[in-house]
KOLDRENSE-27800 format. One line per 2 residues: number of its first residue (from 0); their letters; for each residue x, y, z of C-alpha. Coordinates in Angstrom, 3 decimals, padded with zeros to 6 digits. Layout:
REM residues N
NUM = a = X,Y,Z ~ ... .
END
This chain:
REM residues 574
0 = mq = 090.299,152.726,095.331 ~ 087.456,150.551,096.689 .
2 = kl = 086.922,147.349,094.754 ~ 083.555,146.958,093.016 .
4 = ri = 081.718,143.765,094.013 ~ 078.560,142.467,092.355 .
6 = fw = 076.681,139.799,094.419 ~ 075.494,136.753,092.461 .
8 = gk = 074.365,133.565,094.273 ~ 077.099,132.286,096.573 .
10 = yt = 079.839,134.313,094.922 ~ 080.819,137.906,094.210 .
12 = yr = 082.424,139.175,091.063 ~ 085.101,141.886,091.106 .
14 = ag = 085.371,144.330,088.230 ~ 087.187,142.445,085.515 .
16 = ge = 085.333,139.172,086.158 ~ 087.432,137.660,088.974 .
18 = me = 085.246,135.509,091.261 ~ 085.510,135.166,095.037 .
20 = ki = 083.373,133.507,097.742 ~ 080.865,135.479,099.781 .
22 = mf = 081.752,136.134,103.398 ~ 078.954,136.172,105.977 .
24 = nv = 078.580,136.015,109.747 ~ 077.329,133.301,112.106 .
26 = tl = 077.438,133.060,115.893 ~ 079.351,130.172,117.477 .
28 = ng = 079.439,129.789,121.268 ~ 078.291,133.388,121.621 .
30 = qr = 081.020,134.762,119.366 ~ 080.464,136.276,115.956 .
32 = va = 082.454,134.478,113.260 ~ 082.961,135.444,109.608 .
34 = vn = 082.876,132.417,107.289 ~ 082.979,131.579,103.601 .
36 = sg = 080.137,129.815,101.839 ~ 080.910,126.085,101.909 .
38 = tr = 082.685,126.179,105.286 ~ 081.832,123.116,107.377 .
40 = vi = 080.824,123.559,111.002 ~ 083.651,121.230,112.059 .
42 = dl = 086.149,123.593,110.409 ~ 085.199,126.231,112.997 .
44 = ip = 086.096,123.945,115.930 ~ 089.718,123.671,117.124 .
46 = ve = 091.134,120.231,116.264 ~ 091.877,119.411,119.904 .
48 = dr = 088.260,120.192,120.871 ~ 086.426,118.263,118.143 .
50 = cn = 086.179,115.056,120.161 ~ 083.892,116.848,122.656 .
52 = hv = 081.159,117.488,120.091 ~ 078.966,115.045,118.191 .
54 = vc = 076.464,117.108,116.182 ~ 075.280,120.721,116.238 .
56 = kv = 072.200,122.885,115.978 ~ 072.134,125.524,113.284 .
58 = ga = 069.292,127.750,114.336 ~ 066.625,125.314,115.550 .
60 = lv = 067.728,122.421,113.314 ~ 070.068,119.561,114.200 .
62 = ke = 072.883,119.243,111.683 ~ 075.971,117.101,111.398 .
64 = ln = 079.373,118.666,111.974 ~ 080.146,118.130,108.270 .
66 = yq = 077.246,120.449,107.401 ~ 078.328,123.130,104.943 .
68 = lt = 077.262,126.666,105.767 ~ 075.867,128.956,103.075 .
70 = dr = 074.755,132.583,103.045 ~ 071.254,131.304,103.966 .
72 = ne = 072.710,130.655,107.432 ~ 073.784,134.278,107.877 .
74 = gm = 073.213,135.522,111.423 ~ 072.287,132.079,112.739 .
76 = ei = 073.336,130.731,116.122 ~ 075.390,127.514,115.949 .
78 = tl = 075.246,125.380,119.094 ~ 077.662,122.471,119.491 .
80 = lg = 076.124,119.400,121.121 ~ 078.035,116.909,123.254 .
82 = ld = 077.056,113.508,124.601 ~ 075.042,115.029,127.432 .
84 = he = 072.440,116.090,124.826 ~ 069.761,113.629,123.691 .
86 = ea = 070.131,114.240,119.955 ~ 073.916,113.942,120.159 .
88 = sk = 073.565,110.659,122.054 ~ 071.216,109.328,119.359 .
90 = ay = 073.647,110.311,116.594 ~ 076.514,108.650,118.464 .
92 = et = 074.530,105.416,118.863 ~ 073.483,105.471,115.181 .
94 = si = 077.127,105.930,114.168 ~ 078.224,102.930,116.252 .
96 = rf = 075.656,100.770,114.459 ~ 076.947,102.091,111.126 .
98 = ii = 080.553,101.193,111.990 ~ 079.627,097.704,113.209 .
100 = am = 077.595,097.081,110.025 ~ 080.612,098.284,108.047 .
102 = af = 082.896,095.895,109.964 ~ 080.587,092.982,109.154 .
104 = hr = 080.617,093.977,105.482 ~ 084.410,094.007,105.455 .
106 = ly = 084.847,090.648,107.206 ~ 081.640,088.738,106.457 .
108 = pe = 079.953,090.366,103.427 ~ 077.571,087.432,103.019 .
110 = vr = 076.180,087.772,106.579 ~ 072.996,089.727,107.275 .
112 = vr = 072.824,091.281,110.757 ~ 069.956,092.892,112.641 .
114 = fs = 070.136,095.529,115.380 ~ 067.494,095.949,118.092 .
116 = yn = 067.190,097.750,121.422 ~ 067.707,095.451,124.374 .
118 = vs = 068.333,095.131,128.103 ~ 070.436,097.549,130.150 .
120 = ra = 069.852,100.447,127.706 ~ 071.952,098.625,125.109 .
122 = if = 071.768,097.482,121.481 ~ 071.640,093.827,120.499 .
124 = cq = 073.205,092.607,117.247 ~ 072.269,089.188,115.893 .
126 = sl = 072.834,087.265,112.683 ~ 069.920,086.591,110.331 .
128 = te = 072.118,084.295,108.231 ~ 071.453,080.682,109.153 .
130 = gf = 074.429,078.770,110.499 ~ 076.627,081.803,111.172 .
132 = nm = 078.344,081.597,114.572 ~ 078.187,085.041,116.163 .
134 = sr = 080.232,084.038,119.204 ~ 083.241,083.271,117.012 .
136 = at = 082.778,086.533,115.147 ~ 082.741,088.793,118.204 .
138 = ep = 086.502,089.202,118.637 ~ 087.241,089.719,114.910 .
140 = ik = 084.417,092.289,114.725 ~ 085.731,094.080,117.827 .
142 = ae = 089.172,094.289,116.217 ~ 087.750,095.520,112.900 .
144 = va = 085.600,098.148,114.620 ~ 088.679,099.402,116.483 .
146 = ki = 090.585,099.507,113.185 ~ 087.849,101.511,111.425 .
148 = id = 087.765,103.986,114.316 ~ 091.555,104.290,114.289 .
150 = en = 091.467,105.052,110.537 ~ 089.327,108.120,111.339 .
152 = lp = 087.457,107.879,108.051 ~ 085.086,110.735,107.128 .
154 = iv = 081.380,109.835,107.154 ~ 079.881,111.858,104.342 .
156 = rv = 076.186,112.431,103.650 ~ 075.267,112.113,099.974 .
158 = tv = 071.952,112.560,098.184 ~ 071.097,110.266,095.279 .
160 = sk = 068.053,109.384,093.211 ~ 065.920,106.371,094.120 .
162 = de = 067.331,104.476,091.131 ~ 070.897,105.175,092.246 .
164 = ar = 070.004,104.094,095.780 ~ 068.606,100.818,094.448 .
166 = ei = 071.865,100.068,092.633 ~ 073.924,100.843,095.738 .
168 = yk = 071.689,098.724,097.993 ~ 071.919,095.800,095.527 .
170 = rf = 075.700,096.109,095.461 ~ 075.891,095.859,099.268 .
172 = gh = 073.216,093.186,099.649 ~ 070.811,095.484,101.522 .
174 = ed = 067.652,093.718,100.328 ~ 065.720,094.993,103.364 .
176 = kl = 066.549,098.595,102.415 ~ 065.343,097.976,098.868 .
178 = ei = 061.976,096.938,100.298 ~ 061.478,099.972,102.560 .
180 = le = 062.580,102.252,099.689 ~ 059.287,101.508,097.931 .
182 = yr = 057.427,103.296,100.746 ~ 059.587,106.424,100.706 .
184 = pe = 057.487,109.323,099.372 ~ 060.475,111.494,098.341 .
186 = st = 062.192,111.110,094.946 ~ 065.686,111.306,096.443 .
188 = vh = 067.461,109.277,099.106 ~ 070.076,110.266,101.695 .
190 = ly = 072.958,107.843,102.165 ~ 076.187,107.893,104.153 .
192 = kc = 079.509,107.035,102.545 ~ 082.510,105.929,104.580 .
194 = ge = 085.459,104.760,102.517 ~ 083.856,102.405,099.999 .
196 = yy = 080.919,101.526,102.266 ~ 077.400,102.950,101.878 .
198 = dy = 074.513,102.659,104.340 ~ 071.619,104.647,105.769 .
200 = lh = 070.411,104.231,109.347 ~ 067.649,106.870,109.515 .
202 = gy = 069.544,109.133,111.903 ~ 072.291,111.744,112.121 .
204 = mv = 075.948,110.682,112.086 ~ 079.258,111.809,113.557 .
206 = as = 081.735,113.555,111.246 ~ 084.220,110.682,111.127 .
208 = tg = 084.758,107.231,112.597 ~ 087.432,108.617,114.930 .
210 = ai = 084.737,110.529,116.820 ~ 083.652,107.263,118.459 .
212 = ka = 085.716,107.013,121.631 ~ 083.581,105.190,124.196 .
214 = yr = 081.646,101.972,123.642 ~ 081.524,098.355,124.794 .
216 = la = 081.018,095.322,122.592 ~ 080.666,091.856,124.124 .
218 = py = 079.208,088.436,123.244 ~ 075.631,087.960,124.436 .
220 = sp = 073.902,084.822,123.182 ~ 072.792,084.448,120.448 .
222 = gm = 074.589,087.609,119.299 ~ 076.505,090.513,120.791 .
224 = ii = 075.582,093.463,122.996 ~ 076.691,097.035,122.296 .
226 = qy = 076.743,099.700,124.994 ~ 077.306,103.404,124.478 .
228 = pr = 077.249,106.665,126.496 ~ 073.768,107.753,127.590 .
230 = he = 072.791,111.410,127.748 ~ 070.579,110.839,130.810 .
232 = ld = 073.624,109.440,132.656 ~ 075.852,112.462,131.964 .
234 = as = 077.446,110.781,128.924 ~ 078.575,107.696,130.846 .
236 = ip = 078.079,104.079,129.795 ~ 075.768,102.330,132.267 .
238 = kf = 076.939,099.260,134.107 ~ 075.579,096.229,132.280 .
240 = ee = 072.799,094.647,134.303 ~ 071.228,091.330,133.421 .
242 = es = 067.485,092.018,133.224 ~ 066.111,088.542,132.676 .
244 = ty = 062.423,089.469,132.973 ~ 062.716,092.321,130.476 .
246 = gk = 065.011,090.339,128.179 ~ 062.625,087.402,128.049 .
248 = tl = 059.752,089.739,127.141 ~ 061.756,091.247,124.275 .
250 = qt = 062.698,087.791,123.002 ~ 059.066,086.641,123.159 .
252 = ay = 057.970,089.774,121.273 ~ 060.590,089.183,118.574 .
254 = qw = 059.720,085.510,118.149 ~ 056.011,086.276,117.810 .
256 = sk = 056.537,089.107,115.312 ~ 058.850,086.837,113.308 .
258 = kv = 056.261,084.046,113.315 ~ 053.555,086.311,111.875 .
260 = gl = 055.894,088.271,109.559 ~ 055.731,091.605,111.390 .
262 = qt = 059.363,092.334,112.317 ~ 059.648,095.319,109.959 .
264 = iv = 057.603,098.227,108.623 ~ 057.551,096.439,105.263 .
266 = gi = 055.938,093.364,106.856 ~ 053.352,095.577,108.574 .
268 = nk = 052.607,097.479,105.359 ~ 052.061,094.234,103.454 .
270 = kv = 049.387,093.235,105.978 ~ 047.636,096.554,105.322 .
272 = ay = 048.110,096.777,101.544 ~ 047.866,093.157,100.394 .
274 = gs = 046.069,091.401,103.217 ~ 043.010,092.288,105.239 .
276 = pr = 043.378,095.234,107.631 ~ 040.517,093.739,109.645 .
278 = df = 042.380,090.453,110.042 ~ 045.604,092.327,110.874 .
280 = vq = 043.907,094.285,113.670 ~ 042.221,091.165,115.047 .
282 = lc = 045.506,089.217,114.863 ~ 047.197,091.764,117.141 .
284 = ea = 044.203,092.018,119.481 ~ 044.130,088.218,119.744 .
286 = rh = 047.685,088.400,121.059 ~ 046.507,090.722,123.855 .
288 = ns = 043.572,088.436,124.620 ~ 045.964,085.511,124.869 .
290 = ml = 048.225,087.387,127.305 ~ 045.234,088.388,129.436 .
292 = ne = 044.123,084.761,129.553 ~ 047.631,083.703,130.564 .
294 = lg = 047.667,086.387,133.276 ~ 044.227,085.354,134.527 .
296 = na = 045.380,081.731,134.781 ~ 048.436,082.737,136.815 .
298 = ie = 046.369,084.760,139.296 ~ 043.600,082.165,139.546 .
300 = kd = 046.129,079.409,140.187 ~ 047.424,081.237,143.284 .
302 = ke = 044.295,083.145,144.290 ~ 044.373,081.847,147.882 .
304 = ni = 047.661,083.675,148.428 ~ 047.336,086.745,146.207 .
306 = rl = 045.744,089.643,148.091 ~ 047.337,092.578,146.275 .
308 = ia = 047.809,093.108,142.527 ~ 050.224,095.993,141.828 .
310 = ia = 050.447,097.472,138.315 ~ 052.922,100.033,136.988 .
312 = gp = 054.388,101.099,133.679 ~ 055.733,104.160,131.863 .
314 = ss = 053.553,106.877,130.364 ~ 051.168,105.920,127.547 .
316 = sg = 051.489,102.188,128.141 ~ 047.698,101.775,128.239 .
318 = kt = 047.435,101.177,131.976 ~ 043.848,102.439,132.330 .
320 = tf = 042.426,100.104,129.688 ~ 044.604,097.236,130.876 .
322 = cn = 043.380,097.563,134.471 ~ 039.772,097.482,133.291 .
324 = rl = 040.349,094.467,131.066 ~ 042.191,092.635,133.828 .
326 = ri = 039.289,093.336,136.180 ~ 036.846,091.860,133.642 .
328 = el = 039.141,088.859,133.101 ~ 039.184,088.138,136.831 .
330 = ls = 035.415,088.634,137.169 ~ 034.925,085.971,134.496 .
332 = rg = 036.796,083.569,136.782 ~ 034.704,084.352,139.857 .
334 = in = 037.383,086.610,141.339 ~ 036.041,089.992,142.476 .
336 = pv = 038.865,092.553,142.619 ~ 038.607,095.910,144.393 .
338 = ti = 040.499,098.904,142.995 ~ 042.081,101.527,145.243 .
340 = sm = 043.334,104.817,143.823 ~ 046.835,105.758,144.961 .
342 = dd = 046.083,109.367,143.974 ~ 043.819,109.665,147.012 .
344 = yy = 046.855,109.300,149.269 ~ 048.593,112.458,148.027 .
346 = lp = 049.767,114.771,150.779 ~ 048.899,118.495,150.750 .
348 = kt = 051.619,120.554,149.048 ~ 052.448,122.333,152.285 .
350 = ei = 053.348,118.970,153.828 ~ 055.382,117.982,150.740 .
352 = cr = 057.272,121.280,151.017 ~ 058.183,120.413,154.627 .
354 = iq = 059.339,116.892,153.670 ~ 061.329,117.884,150.582 .
356 = gl = 062.564,121.177,152.022 ~ 061.695,123.017,148.817 .
358 = pi = 059.361,125.842,147.779 ~ 056.144,124.826,145.987 .
360 = ne = 057.406,125.725,142.503 ~ 060.423,123.396,142.887 .
362 = ld = 058.658,120.317,144.274 ~ 059.201,116.868,142.739 .
364 = le = 055.540,115.859,142.624 ~ 056.417,112.361,141.373 .
366 = hv = 058.521,111.543,144.441 ~ 057.241,108.667,146.565 .
368 = nc = 057.273,110.949,149.601 ~ 054.408,112.930,148.047 .
370 = ld = 052.192,110.033,149.142 ~ 051.125,109.208,152.682 .
372 = ve = 053.009,105.921,152.596 ~ 052.323,105.083,156.240 .
374 = qf = 048.548,105.554,155.892 ~ 048.507,103.623,152.615 .
376 = nn = 050.293,100.667,154.226 ~ 048.016,100.742,157.265 .
378 = dl = 044.862,100.780,155.132 ~ 046.076,097.913,152.939 .
380 = yd = 046.993,095.880,156.015 ~ 043.583,096.397,157.637 .
382 = li = 041.644,095.668,154.442 ~ 043.521,092.451,153.743 .
384 = ng = 042.890,091.343,157.312 ~ 039.118,091.833,157.019 .
386 = ee = 038.761,095.251,158.669 ~ 036.432,097.955,157.382 .
388 = vr = 038.419,100.995,156.287 ~ 037.247,104.485,155.410 .
390 = lp = 039.384,105.474,152.457 ~ 040.595,109.038,151.903 .
392 = yf = 039.566,111.111,148.890 ~ 041.984,113.677,147.504 .
394 = nf = 040.270,116.804,146.223 ~ 042.564,118.122,143.499 .
396 = kt = 040.659,121.419,143.367 ~ 041.358,122.254,146.990 .
398 = gl = 044.607,120.293,147.211 ~ 043.418,118.598,150.413 .
400 = re = 042.400,115.114,151.466 ~ 038.815,114.534,152.483 .
402 = eg = 036.943,111.610,153.981 ~ 035.932,109.039,151.369 .
404 = ka = 033.836,105.899,151.290 ~ 034.094,103.009,153.754 .
406 = ik = 034.880,099.605,152.260 ~ 035.480,096.064,153.447 .
408 = vd = 037.213,093.422,151.355 ~ 036.416,089.724,151.584 .
410 = ad = 038.932,086.921,151.297 ~ 038.088,086.320,147.601 .
412 = sp = 038.675,089.942,146.547 ~ 042.260,090.940,145.740 .
414 = ii = 043.035,094.653,145.834 ~ 044.290,096.254,142.618 .
416 = ie = 046.562,099.302,142.820 ~ 047.967,101.110,139.788 .
418 = gi = 050.407,104.005,139.633 ~ 053.963,105.184,139.186 .
420 = ha = 055.028,103.741,142.577 ~ 052.880,100.596,142.610 .
422 = ln = 055.898,098.253,142.252 ~ 057.937,100.058,144.909 .
424 = ek = 058.250,097.779,147.961 ~ 058.287,100.819,150.240 .
426 = lt = 054.693,101.577,149.320 ~ 053.426,098.098,150.283 .
428 = ss = 055.948,097.018,152.916 ~ 053.182,095.873,155.321 .
430 = ip = 052.126,093.135,152.858 ~ 054.212,089.933,152.626 .
432 = kh = 055.771,089.377,149.199 ~ 053.968,086.069,148.649 .
434 = qk = 050.647,087.932,148.914 ~ 051.596,090.370,146.128 .
436 = fk = 051.344,089.864,142.379 ~ 053.301,092.509,140.478 .
438 = if = 052.618,093.432,136.843 ~ 054.746,095.657,134.620 .
440 = ia = 053.055,097.007,131.482 ~ 054.717,098.729,128.514 .
442 = pq = 054.705,098.505,124.713 ~ 057.764,096.438,123.861 .
444 = aq = 057.580,095.938,120.124 ~ 060.605,094.606,118.287 .
446 = in = 060.012,096.446,115.004 ~ 062.706,097.626,112.602 .
448 = id = 062.579,100.143,109.778 ~ 065.152,097.840,108.210 .
450 = dh = 067.777,095.435,109.592 ~ 070.128,098.213,110.719 .
452 = ap = 067.502,100.650,112.082 ~ 065.376,099.553,115.068 .
454 = ls = 062.281,101.509,116.053 ~ 062.331,103.108,119.497 .
456 = tt = 059.448,102.010,121.726 ~ 059.902,105.281,123.607 .
458 = dv = 059.040,107.141,120.404 ~ 055.984,104.897,119.961 .
460 = rl = 054.792,105.902,123.438 ~ 055.417,109.569,122.644 .
462 = ir = 053.256,109.297,119.509 ~ 050.533,107.616,121.574 .
464 = ri = 050.667,110.454,124.078 ~ 050.609,113.169,121.398 .
466 = vr = 047.417,111.698,119.949 ~ 045.831,111.198,123.376 .
468 = dm = 046.694,114.689,124.609 ~ 045.182,116.250,121.493 .
470 = kh = 042.045,114.119,121.710 ~ 041.334,114.189,125.435 .
472 = rg = 043.222,117.193,126.830 ~ 043.191,119.752,124.031 .
474 = ss = 046.976,119.891,124.176 ~ 049.160,120.432,121.107 .
476 = aa = 051.903,118.124,119.901 ~ 054.436,120.826,120.800 .
478 = nt = 053.229,120.937,124.415 ~ 053.455,117.150,124.735 .
480 = id = 056.992,117.146,123.337 ~ 057.962,119.908,125.787 .
482 = mw = 056.919,117.874,128.822 ~ 058.255,114.526,127.566 .
484 = ks = 061.753,114.973,128.994 ~ 060.337,115.460,132.481 .
486 = vr = 058.102,112.406,132.015 ~ 061.097,110.296,130.970 .
488 = ng = 063.171,111.482,133.933 ~ 060.401,110.330,136.272 .
490 = ef = 060.248,106.921,134.576 ~ 063.973,106.292,134.993 .
492 = kw = 063.780,107.387,138.615 ~ 060.576,105.750,139.843 .
494 = iy = 059.438,102.989,137.459 ~ 062.275,101.181,135.687 .
496 = ph = 064.285,100.410,138.859 ~ 061.353,098.251,140.057 .
498 = qe = 060.446,096.403,136.830 ~ 062.835,093.494,137.170 .
500 = gv = 061.541,090.411,138.959 ~ 057.843,091.184,138.554 .
502 = nf = 055.393,088.284,138.277 ~ 054.138,089.215,134.824 .
504 = vf = 055.066,091.588,131.996 ~ 052.219,092.673,129.749 .
506 = ns = 053.480,093.815,126.359 ~ 050.900,096.446,125.387 .
508 = sl = 052.283,096.939,121.876 ~ 049.840,096.485,118.998 .
510 = ly = 051.801,096.201,115.766 ~ 049.079,097.873,113.709 .
512 = el = 048.923,100.949,115.950 ~ 051.233,103.297,114.034 .
514 = cv = 049.126,102.686,110.911 ~ 046.219,104.148,112.921 .
516 = lr = 048.022,106.796,114.989 ~ 049.753,108.362,111.973 .
518 = kq = 046.392,109.722,110.747 ~ 046.260,112.180,113.659 .
520 = al = 049.946,112.375,114.585 ~ 051.469,113.302,111.204 .
522 = pa = 049.410,116.472,110.571 ~ 049.990,117.617,114.166 .
524 = lr = 053.750,117.063,113.919 ~ 053.919,118.824,110.552 .
526 = ei = 052.345,121.916,112.118 ~ 055.555,122.362,114.127 .
528 = kp = 057.727,124.793,112.168 ~ 061.490,124.408,111.566 .
530 = td = 062.049,127.465,113.757 ~ 060.187,125.912,116.715 .
532 = pq = 062.260,124.297,119.507 ~ 060.136,121.111,119.268 .
534 = yv = 060.964,120.638,115.572 ~ 063.971,118.393,116.199 .
536 = va = 061.826,115.729,117.902 ~ 058.868,116.227,115.548 .
538 = nr = 061.096,115.767,112.503 ~ 062.552,112.560,113.936 .
540 = li = 059.064,111.099,114.456 ~ 057.907,112.156,110.987 .
542 = ky = 060.938,110.483,109.379 ~ 059.726,106.970,110.145 .
544 = lk = 056.006,107.530,110.748 ~ 055.592,108.511,107.088 .
546 = yf = 056.658,104.994,106.012 ~ 053.611,103.303,107.558 .
548 = rp = 050.606,102.565,105.349 ~ 047.494,104.079,106.976 .
550 = ie = 044.528,102.148,108.324 ~ 041.794,104.696,107.710 .
552 = de = 038.805,102.775,109.074 ~ 038.938,103.132,112.870 .
554 = sl = 035.770,101.048,113.199 ~ 038.045,098.021,112.770 .
556 = ip = 039.490,098.701,116.242 ~ 037.614,096.894,119.053 .
558 = cn = 035.957,099.196,121.619 ~ 038.007,097.637,124.453 .
560 = si = 041.367,097.905,122.647 ~ 044.257,099.660,124.367 .
562 = ir = 044.568,101.892,121.289 ~ 041.056,103.244,122.003 .
564 = ef = 042.588,104.871,125.082 ~ 044.467,107.169,122.700 .
566 = vg = 042.282,107.624,119.612 ~ 038.993,107.686,121.571 .
568 = gs = 035.879,105.545,121.529 ~ 036.840,103.223,124.397 .
570 = vf = 034.055,101.335,126.127 ~ 035.820,102.227,129.389 .
572 = ev = 035.689,106.005,128.862 ~ 033.709,107.847,131.525 .
END
């Protein structure tokens, strides 16, 4: 006789009142699997294979491997993500920070540590407790981290009320987390429990401490450096490279933000809520003015030698506005720069096809060989040596170069070039190095959500680009997110390898900017549905963008500000 089952919630009831769990189907690695309600994703993975996976996607959403499936997940595709996936790499890095914070709590509970992103694609950990010697703590922390990993402790996500979270944060001395909690709009808080330790790092986590297999931890004054596998390097840990120029810029940014009380979102929000937003905006803009003055002094001091000023930086760094402001700065010193567009030296696609040996639809249009490097060098050489040169003009409608205007440059007029390859020596090999002044521009803010959760400057640039693309190009947030991976690949290939050793680094970060950008970015990101492939990135950006207090009055932003390049209203707009 067939048993009678009555469905009720997550359970079924047999005749007679006996209760059993509902069975339903999901798809894992292309295979249909029957599971009970409450089954964790990790339970579906063979024990010997669990180390190869960090997090998963259930449908379009990223979930941790400890995620419990319910009948609401029936029919969904579960995709296991390894370290070659960006979201898995982020979760892995977040988990390493969690374990190191846990190790500090075990050994030095009175010490407050801060994590930030640093040189060589690494994390920097420093002490905020005065008098604590981090160099002596490195080896004990390394040993404790190894011990925690060896214990293979589960990392469990729990949801508590705000009041419960406050009590937990007080117990663990997380005063910084208590402060940011006041800006959380939700009534509940997610925390992670590992053994007796609680923390929250605003990111996904691995299932247990034993999932962390590869990392490097070493002393790096005045703290320690942590390296981890990178998804863009096929899950390998990059060789540590001392990037003194970049490192000095980050240190300068941190010291300045510390001086003016803007190291965290809480500090920024206090400037908006309890101070004067006008003064806050002008404070940040004054920092840019000061850097431009410093840059102008450096160029003026060596103007007899400098004939070429080369500027490059990653996407949404504010290069267009910066180039215009630098030009004005130099004009105020009696220096008359001439700007040459590198875009006019593009080769026709048929020629690029011949060089790259690829069909048109597979071309790498960011490759340096897409430019007529020989002609560019020849023209620069002739101009700097007083010759009149007829520049090319690239017609993007026809895809062909045409004859442009004829120019002649005098001895007091340096040439400015700006573009993805501007710092590449190959592009300007005909010009002696002492005649070149190289500038790298990028937002390099050292802002934290709290001590254990640094803010990614890459995400800041992505938010800038989302707002700009909507305003100036009629492109949706989803479209911008779709193309971001390709943009990032180009940056790692063509920009970052040439940033070290430049003459000047311009930090284009404005610490008030997310208070302005959130007005347009948040609604656009919230339009992306949980079923959309872009939701994973959109949700990550929303998670911290929502904490910023808004600056509603855009009239406070100067017309020549770099942020005007993104929100509109720039004096330099054509």
